[in-house]
N, CA, C and O of each residue as an XYZ file, in Angstrom:
672
protein
N      -2.945     43.597    109.548
C      -3.784     44.073    108.453
C      -2.970     44.990    107.550
O      -2.225     45.830    108.053
N      -3.086     44.860    106.266
C      -2.295     45.623    105.299
C      -2.642     47.101    105.336
O      -1.764     47.950    105.180
N      -3.907     47.413    105.539
C      -4.356     48.796    105.461
C      -3.625     49.704    106.449
O      -3.340     50.853    106.112
N      -3.314     49.231    107.646
C      -2.668     50.071    108.643
C      -1.140     49.974    108.592
O      -0.463     50.567    109.432
N      -0.599     49.256    107.646
C       0.837     49.086    107.517
C       1.491     50.444    107.255
O       1.218     51.070    106.231
N       2.355     50.907    108.173
C       2.984     52.219    107.983
C       3.898     52.266    106.763
O       4.205     53.348    106.265
N       4.335     51.107    106.278
C       5.172     51.090    105.076
C       4.384     51.494    103.838
O       4.967     51.886    102.827
N       3.069     51.399    103.916
C       2.225     51.688    102.755
C       1.458     53.004    102.904
O       0.375     53.148    102.336
N       2.000     53.968    103.658
C       1.250     55.207    103.895
C       0.962     56.001    102.617
O      -0.035     56.722    102.567
N       1.796     55.893    101.594
C       1.509     56.579    100.323
C       0.317     55.949     99.603
O      -0.289     56.571     98.731
N      -0.011     54.719     99.972
C      -1.079     53.977     99.297
C      -2.354     53.908    100.137
O      -3.275     53.164     99.799
N      -2.416     54.659    101.205
C      -3.606     54.648    102.066
C      -4.834     55.016    101.249
O      -4.795     55.926    100.422
N      -5.914     54.304    101.489
C      -7.161     54.586    100.793
C      -7.444     53.671     99.620
O      -8.566     53.647     99.113
N      -6.454     52.920     99.181
C      -6.669     51.968     98.093
C      -7.282     50.680     98.655
O      -7.132     50.406     99.846
N      -7.963     49.893     97.833
C      -8.615     48.657     98.303
C      -7.605     47.661     98.901
O      -6.450     47.609     98.478
N      -8.055     46.879     99.882
C      -7.163     45.929    100.562
C      -6.471     44.935     99.623
O      -5.309     44.594     99.844
N      -7.162     44.470     98.585
C      -6.518     43.510     97.677
C      -5.375     44.150     96.903
O      -4.367     43.497     96.634
N      -5.522     45.418     96.543
C      -4.460     46.137     95.843
C      -3.279     46.393     96.791
O      -2.119     46.305     96.388
N      -3.590     46.709     98.044
C      -2.532     46.912     99.035
C      -1.759     45.618     99.283
O      -0.539     45.640     99.447
N      -2.467     44.497     99.309
C      -1.806     43.207     99.505
C      -0.863     42.905     98.339
O       0.247     42.417     98.553
N      -1.293     43.188     97.117
C      -0.425     42.986     95.945
C       0.801     43.886     96.016
O       1.916     43.455     95.725
N       0.586     45.143     96.404
C       1.697     46.083     96.521
C       2.674     45.627     97.594
O       3.887     45.686     97.394
N       2.158     45.173     98.727
C       3.022     44.697     99.812
C       3.840     43.483     99.355
O       5.011     43.351     99.709
N       3.227     42.616     98.584
C       3.937     41.444     98.073
C       5.087     41.859     97.148
O       6.196     41.336     97.253
N       4.813     42.797     96.247
C       5.863     43.295     95.338
C       7.001     43.952     96.119
O       8.175     43.787     95.787
N       6.632     44.698     97.162
C       7.651     45.361     97.979
C       8.508     44.336     98.720
O       9.727     44.486     98.795
N       7.877     43.300     99.267
C       8.621     42.268     99.981
C       9.580     41.529     99.046
O      10.678     41.148     99.451
N       9.164     41.333     97.809
C      10.022     40.662     96.831
C      11.128     41.581     96.312
O      12.098     41.120     95.710
N      10.971     42.889     96.552
C      11.977     43.852     96.103
C      11.989     44.075     94.605
O      13.037     44.386     94.040
N      10.841     43.923     93.944
C      10.817     44.029     92.478
C      10.016     45.241     91.973
O       9.774     45.360     90.772
N       9.610     46.128     92.871
C       8.782     47.270     92.459
C       9.518     48.157     91.462
O       8.978     48.465     90.399
N      10.733     48.570     91.784
C      11.460     49.502     90.912
C      11.763     48.885     89.555
O      11.664     49.561     88.531
N      12.130     47.613     89.538
C      12.384     46.934     88.260
C      11.101     46.828     87.435
O      11.114     47.045     86.224
N      10.005     46.497     88.096
C       8.722     46.359     87.400
C       8.296     47.695     86.783
O       7.883     47.746     85.625
N       8.400     48.771     87.561
C       8.009     50.092     87.051
C       8.967     50.559     85.954
O       8.548     51.218     85.003
N      10.227     50.227     86.082
C      11.198     50.598     85.054
C      10.893     49.888     83.737
O      10.996     50.487     82.666
N      10.519     48.613     83.817
C      10.141     47.887     82.596
C       8.863     48.462     81.993
O       8.735     48.532     80.770
N       7.923     48.870     82.829
C       6.657     49.394     82.340
C       6.808     50.777     81.713
O       6.224     51.051     80.664
N       7.593     51.652     82.354
C       7.645     53.055     81.922
C       8.969     53.505     81.321
O       9.059     54.615     80.796
N       9.978     52.680     81.388
C      11.255     53.051     80.791
C      12.205     53.685     81.789
O      11.923     53.741     82.986
N      13.340     54.164     81.281
C      14.369     54.748     82.155
C      13.935     56.132     82.659
O      12.949     56.686     82.174
N      14.663     56.683     83.622
C      14.357     58.038     84.099
C      14.428     59.059     82.958
O      15.214     58.914     82.022
N      13.599     60.077     83.059
C      13.559     61.125     82.032
C      14.838     61.946     82.053
O      15.669     61.792     82.948
N      14.992     62.815     81.069
C      16.199     63.638     80.931
C      15.979     65.084     81.370
O      16.863     65.916     81.164
N      14.855     65.406     81.956
C      14.530     66.786     82.344
C      15.138     67.089     83.707
O      14.438     67.046     84.718
N      16.408     67.389     83.746
C      17.122     67.550     85.013
C      17.121     68.989     85.538
O      17.212     69.201     86.748
N      17.020     69.974     84.648
C      17.123     71.368     85.087
C      15.743     72.008     85.197
O      14.766     71.516     84.632
N      15.685     73.107     85.931
C      14.427     73.846     86.056
C      13.982     74.375     84.699
O      12.784     74.411     84.418
N      14.916     74.782     83.859
C      14.579     75.284     82.526
C      13.944     74.216     81.656
O      12.967     74.477     80.954
N      14.495     73.019     81.703
C      13.927     71.907     80.927
C      12.540     71.553     81.454
O      11.632     71.273     80.672
N      12.373     71.564     82.775
C      11.066     71.281     83.376
C      10.058     72.352     82.979
O       8.907     72.038     82.678
N      10.483     73.618     82.977
C       9.605     74.717     82.581
C       9.103     74.511     81.146
O       7.909     74.639     80.879
N      10.006     74.195     80.241
C       9.611     73.959     78.851
C       8.630     72.810     78.722
O       7.674     72.891     77.951
N       8.858     71.750     79.465
C       7.983     70.569     79.457
C       6.582     70.940     79.960
O       5.577     70.575     79.350
N       6.530     71.663     81.071
C       5.246     72.073     81.650
C       4.503     73.007     80.698
O       3.294     72.872     80.509
N       5.218     73.942     80.106
C       4.573     74.908     79.212
C       4.039     74.234     77.948
O       3.035     74.673     77.388
N       4.696     73.185     77.505
C       4.206     72.436     76.346
C       2.859     71.772     76.676
O       1.926     71.835     75.876
N       2.761     71.150     77.827
C       1.500     70.519     78.234
C       0.434     71.575     78.478
O      -0.713     71.406     78.065
N       0.808     72.671     79.149
C      -0.134     73.758     79.417
C      -0.660     74.340     78.105
O      -1.855     74.610     77.981
N       0.227     74.532     77.126
C      -0.175     75.094     75.837
C      -1.140     74.198     75.085
O      -1.987     74.680     74.333
N      -1.015     72.923     75.284
C      -1.901     71.986     74.588
C      -3.289     71.902     75.223
O      -4.290     71.793     74.515
N      -3.351     71.953     76.544
C      -4.620     71.698     77.228
C      -5.211     72.894     77.972
O      -6.421     72.936     78.191
N      -4.387     73.866     78.365
C      -4.875     74.944     79.234
C      -4.451     76.321     78.725
O      -3.931     77.134     79.490
N      -4.666     76.576     77.470
C      -4.217     77.853     76.889
C      -4.824     79.062     77.571
O      -4.179     80.105     77.673
N      -6.063     78.936     78.040
C      -6.728     80.091     78.650
C      -6.479     80.194     80.155
O      -7.005     81.098     80.804
N      -5.697     79.294     80.711
C      -5.403     79.330     82.153
C      -4.459     80.489     82.469
O      -3.790     81.028     81.587
N      -4.425     80.850     83.725
C      -3.528     81.907     84.168
C      -2.083     81.552     83.815
O      -1.701     80.383     83.855
N      -1.284     82.561     83.469
C       0.108     82.279     83.106
C       0.928     81.821     84.315
O       0.598     82.128     85.461
N       1.987     81.091     84.035
C       2.913     80.649     85.070
C       4.157     81.510     85.012
O       4.688     81.757     83.929
N       4.629     81.967     86.155
C       5.848     82.762     86.158
C       7.074     81.904     86.448
O       8.197     82.280     86.111
N       6.854     80.746     87.077
C       8.000     79.909     87.415
C       7.580     78.452     87.557
O       6.498     78.141     88.053
N       8.462     77.574     87.110
C       8.319     76.131     87.299
C       9.690     75.647     87.723
O      10.687     75.950     87.066
N       9.752     74.890     88.825
C      11.059     74.474     89.328
C      10.961     73.188     90.129
O       9.903     72.837     90.653
N      12.077     72.500     90.212
C      12.215     71.395     91.147
C      12.499     71.994     92.519
O      13.195     73.004     92.626
N      11.971     71.386     93.550
C      12.186     71.868     94.910
C      12.584     70.672     95.774
O      11.766     69.790     96.035
N      13.826     70.647     96.210
C      14.327     69.521     96.996
C      13.752     69.479     98.408
O      13.879     68.462     99.089
N      13.128     70.553     98.857
C      12.564     70.585    100.208
C      11.113     70.130    100.264
O      10.603     69.851    101.350
N      10.442     70.050     99.135
C       9.003     69.752     99.130
C       8.642     68.467     99.846
O       7.785     68.473    100.730
N       9.267     67.388     99.489
C       8.914     66.084    100.035
C       9.067     66.070    101.558
O       8.233     65.504    102.265
N      10.120     66.685    102.049
C      10.408     66.660    103.476
C       9.522     67.632    104.240
O       8.957     67.269    105.272
N       9.391     68.855    103.755
C       8.709     69.893    104.501
C       7.198     69.715    104.509
O       6.582     69.805    105.571
N       6.595     69.470    103.377
C       5.139     69.448    103.295
C       4.557     68.079    102.984
O       3.341     67.948    102.836
N       5.386     67.069    102.882
C       4.945     65.735    102.473
C       4.148     65.829    101.173
O       3.134     65.154    100.990
N       4.637     66.685    100.278
C       3.972     66.928     99.001
C       4.875     66.487     97.866
O       6.098     66.456     98.004
N       4.266     66.149     96.751
C       5.008     65.736     95.567
C       5.155     66.885     94.582
O       6.110     66.940     93.808
N       4.215     67.779     94.623
C       4.227     68.966     93.791
C       3.418     70.024     94.502
O       2.676     69.727     95.439
N       3.560     71.261     94.058
C       2.839     72.328     94.728
C       2.608     73.463     93.743
O       3.480     73.785     92.937
N       1.449     74.053     93.814
C       1.179     75.249     93.034
C       0.972     76.382     94.030
O       0.331     76.193     95.064
N       1.503     77.536     93.730
C       1.352     78.680     94.618
C       0.965     79.904     93.808
O       1.252     80.004     92.615
N       0.319     80.813     94.475
C       0.000     82.104     93.895
C       0.512     83.169     94.853
O       0.141     83.189     96.026
N       1.359     84.048     94.353
C       1.887     85.138     95.151
C       1.287     86.418     94.599
O       1.458     86.728     93.421
N       0.585     87.161     95.441
C      -0.041     88.417     95.008
C       0.758     89.593     95.544
O       1.154     89.617     96.710
N       0.990     90.575     94.667
C       1.726     91.779     95.044
C       1.021     92.988     94.451
O       0.404     92.905     93.389
N       1.120     94.090     95.138
C       0.582     95.344     94.621
C       1.678     96.023     93.823
O       2.783     96.247     94.317
N       1.347     96.354     92.560
C       2.286     97.063     91.699
C       1.553     98.235     91.070
O       0.697     98.051     90.204
N       1.893     99.450     91.513
C       1.302    100.652     90.946
C      -0.213    100.699     91.056
O      -0.885    101.074     90.096
N      -0.749    100.337     92.174
C      -2.196    100.384     92.367
C      -2.940     99.174     91.825
O      -4.163     99.096     91.937
N      -2.219     98.239     91.243
C      -2.833     97.003     90.732
C      -2.351     95.806     91.533
O      -1.238     95.782     92.058
N      -3.212     94.832     91.606
C      -2.840     93.593     92.264
C      -2.369     92.610     91.197
O      -3.138     92.238     90.310
N      -1.116     92.191     91.279
C      -0.546     91.253     90.316
C      -0.367     89.899     91.001
O       0.122     89.816     92.128
N      -0.768     88.853     90.305
C      -0.613     87.504     90.842
C       0.407     86.744     90.008
O       0.334     86.728     88.779
N       1.340     86.125     90.676
C       2.320     85.275     90.013
C       2.061     83.846     90.461
O       1.974     83.561     91.656
N       1.940     82.962     89.498
C       1.676     81.556     89.799
C       2.935     80.737     89.548
O       3.655     80.943     88.571
N       3.177     79.802     90.461
C       4.345     78.940     90.366
C       3.940     77.490     90.533
O       2.958     77.175     91.206
N       4.707     76.617     89.913
C       4.569     75.176     90.138
C       5.926     74.680     90.592
O       6.950     74.960     89.969
N       5.915     73.948     91.676
C       7.135     73.329     92.184
C       6.911     71.818     92.221
O       5.861     71.344     92.655
N       7.910     71.074     91.761
C       7.853     69.613     91.722
C       8.942     69.096     92.655
O      10.079     69.564     92.608
N       8.597     68.142     93.489
C       9.571     67.578     94.427
C      10.813     67.114     93.662
O      10.707     66.460     92.625
N      11.978     67.458     94.184
C      13.245     67.156     93.528
C      13.474     65.679     93.261
O      14.185     65.324     92.321
N      12.884     64.818     94.071
C      13.095     63.382     93.848
C      12.452     62.911     92.548
O      12.726     61.797     92.101
N      11.602     63.731     91.930
C      11.011     63.357     90.642
C      11.947     63.621     89.470
O      11.558     63.437     88.316
N      13.167     64.045     89.745
C      14.193     64.124     88.699
C      14.592     62.731     88.233
O      15.112     62.575     87.128
N      14.352     61.713     89.066
C      14.848     60.360     88.776
C      13.764     59.380     88.357
O      14.021     58.177     88.327
N      12.570     59.843     88.034
C      11.494     58.924     87.655
C      11.347     58.853     86.137
O      11.820     59.739     85.426
N      10.699     57.813     85.642
C      10.364     57.774     84.219
C       9.413     58.928     83.863
O       8.657     59.402     84.711
N       9.460     59.359     82.636
C       8.673     60.521     82.185
C       7.181     60.415     82.474
O       6.603     61.420     82.886
N       6.511     59.281     82.293
C       5.069     59.238     82.585
C       4.727     59.577     84.039
O       3.674     60.159     84.304
N       5.601     59.221     84.979
C       5.329     59.541     86.382
C       5.521     61.029     86.644
O       4.774     61.618     87.424
N       6.517     61.647     86.001
C       6.680     63.101     86.097
C       5.474     63.796     85.478
O       4.967     64.778     86.021
N       5.021     63.286     84.350
C       3.868     63.884     83.671
C       2.642     63.874     84.573
O       1.871     64.833     84.567
N       2.446     62.819     85.343
C       1.299     62.751     86.248
C       1.362     63.887     87.270
O       0.343     64.523     87.542
N       2.536     64.149     87.836
C       2.686     65.233     88.815
C       2.418     66.577     88.144
O       1.717     67.422     88.701
N       2.973     66.777     86.950
C       2.791     68.041     86.222
C       1.318     68.258     85.883
O       0.792     69.355     86.067
N       0.656     67.222     85.390
C      -0.769     67.321     85.055
C      -1.579     67.678     86.297
O      -2.486     68.507     86.231
N      -1.255     67.058     87.421
C      -1.954     67.329     88.672
C      -1.824     68.810     89.049
O      -2.813     69.467     89.371
N      -0.606     69.314     89.005
C      -0.389     70.720     89.393
C      -0.996     71.688     88.377
O      -1.532     72.727     88.759
N      -0.916     71.358     87.097
C      -1.553     72.214     86.087
C      -3.067     72.245     86.261
O      -3.688     73.288     86.055
N      -3.663     71.130     86.633
C      -5.119     71.093     86.838
C      -5.541     72.063     87.927
O      -6.664     72.567     87.907
N      -4.654     72.331     88.879
C      -4.978     73.293     89.937
C      -5.072     74.730     89.416
O      -5.605     75.597     90.109
N      -4.570     74.997     88.218
C      -4.747     76.335     87.645
C      -6.221     76.613     87.351
O      -6.663     77.761     87.398
N      -6.975     75.562     87.051
C      -8.408     75.694     86.737
C      -9.305     75.267     87.903
O     -10.329     75.896     88.170
N      -8.917     74.208     88.584
C      -9.738     73.648     89.664
C      -8.919     73.632     90.946
O      -7.892     72.958     91.023
N      -9.362     74.362     91.936
C      -8.589     74.481     93.184
C      -8.654     73.233     94.059
O      -7.645     72.836     94.641
N      -9.813     72.618     94.159
C      -9.968     71.489     95.081
C      -9.914     70.162     94.333
O     -10.098     70.104     93.117
N      -9.660     69.110     95.084
C      -9.591     67.761     94.526
C     -10.997     67.175     94.445
O     -11.362     66.298     95.228
N     -11.767     67.664     93.503
C     -13.145     67.186     93.353
C     -13.296     66.477     92.003
O     -12.318     66.226     91.299
N     -14.534     66.167     91.671
C     -14.813     65.425     90.439
C     -14.316     66.180     89.190
O     -13.751     65.573     88.281
N     -14.528     67.478     89.156
C     -14.091     68.285     88.003
C     -12.566     68.299     87.893
O     -12.019     68.277     86.790
N     -11.891     68.336     89.028
C     -10.424     68.324     89.040
C      -9.899     67.035     88.406
O      -9.042     67.075     87.523
N     -10.414     65.900     88.859
C      -9.920     64.623     88.329
C     -10.360     64.398     86.882
O      -9.665     63.714     86.130
N     -11.490     64.957     86.485
C     -11.896     64.878     85.081
C     -10.895     65.644     84.206
O     -10.541     65.190     83.118
N     -10.447     66.795     84.682
C      -9.452     67.574     83.945
C      -8.115     66.831     83.888
O      -7.446     66.830     82.854
N      -7.729     66.199     84.999
C      -6.495     65.399     85.005
C      -6.587     64.277     83.972
O      -5.634     64.038     83.230
N      -7.725     63.592     83.921
C      -7.894     62.495     82.959
C      -7.961     63.020     81.526
O      -7.567     62.317     80.595
N      -8.449     64.231     81.336
C      -8.460     64.829     79.996
C      -7.025     65.054     79.503
O      -6.707     64.785     78.345
N      -6.170     65.549     80.393
C      -4.781     65.815     80.015
C      -3.946     64.541     79.967
O      -3.000     64.448     79.186
N      -4.293     63.553     80.802
C      -3.561     62.290     80.856
C      -4.557     61.169     81.134
O      -4.911     60.927     82.288
N      -5.017     60.475     80.074
C      -6.044     59.435     80.254
C      -5.672     58.341     81.258
O      -6.560     57.769     81.891
N      -4.399     58.042     81.415
C      -3.967     57.007     82.364
C      -3.631     57.607     83.732
O      -2.863     57.017     84.492
N      -4.195     58.769     84.050
C      -3.842     59.501     85.269
C      -3.911     58.633     86.525
O      -2.957     58.607     87.302
N      -5.004     57.931     86.737
C      -5.177     57.188     87.989
C      -4.163     56.048     88.127
O      -3.653     55.809     89.222
N      -3.868     55.350     87.040
C      -2.850     54.291     87.101
C      -1.482     54.901     87.373
O      -0.708     54.354     88.159
N      -1.176     56.019     86.738
C       0.106     56.677     86.958
C       0.232     57.185     88.392
O       1.311     57.122     88.981
N      -0.856     57.682     88.948
C      -0.824     58.148     90.335
C      -0.519     56.976     91.280
O       0.310     57.094     92.182
N      -1.191     55.863     91.063
C      -0.926     54.685     91.897
C       0.526     54.239     91.751
O       1.195     53.963     92.747
N       1.009     54.167     90.520
C       2.381     53.717     90.289
C       3.399     54.698     90.871
O       4.447     54.274     91.358
N       3.111     55.995     90.830
C       4.014     56.972     91.446
C       4.052     56.765     92.957
O       5.116     56.853     93.568
N       2.911     56.494     93.554
C       2.868     56.227     94.998
C       3.617     54.939     95.334
O       4.305     54.862     96.352
N       3.482     53.944     94.486
C       4.195     52.691     94.690
C       5.709     52.911     94.559
O       6.487     52.364     95.340
N       6.118     53.704     93.579
C       7.531     54.040     93.390
C       8.075     54.750     94.630
O       9.163     54.424     95.106
N       7.317     55.723     95.154
C       7.754     56.446     96.353
C       7.925     55.508     97.542
O       8.883     55.622     98.307
N       6.984     54.583     97.683
C       7.060     53.618     98.777
C       8.314     52.759     98.638
O       9.012     52.513     99.622
N       8.600     52.305     97.425
C       9.781     51.468     97.189
C      11.068     52.239     97.446
O      12.010     51.698     98.023
N      11.115     53.499     97.021
C      12.307     54.332     97.222
C      12.530     54.568     98.719
O      13.658     54.487     99.206
N      11.469     54.853     99.426
C      11.575     55.160    100.843
C      12.035     53.960    101.669
O      12.692     54.130    102.696
N      11.694     52.752    101.228
C      11.975     51.563    102.036
C      12.975     50.612    101.399
O      13.042     49.444    101.780
N      13.752     51.091    100.438
C      14.762     50.192     99.868
C      15.934     50.077    100.841
O      16.241     51.002    101.593
N      16.577     48.908    100.801
C      17.686     48.661    101.758
C      18.887     49.551    101.501
O      19.886     49.462    102.215
């Protein structure tokens, strides 16, 4: 059965017919080429500074009233340590009798090599957590507001991860 296929763990929860199509593409070895044709070459945002500017541009357009971000960075340990693609954190410290919160977004380092729309999906997801903490209806509505093709991009990012993980 396709659903229990350990090769498709990033795609768990999707309908069986979609999983069967994904498995077929993976067996043919054409996933990366197909996604490259659909979304273009890998983006040029290689440094943490470039990623910060990119994130702040999206945040400025859609979430001006959200809490400020103190740091945005690629994190090469994310994928391995937490099985996460991106992460938002809040660090609270007492400074002079006040509680100060610093918010950070970390993006898995392997997203340095994806086409820009797939990076944008991860960034939109993490930015949405500035307003909505849980993965509920309001969270996904905000993701779709910032990126109308959010759900397709999420699926394609998961498919890309599966192909990268299992390439020969």
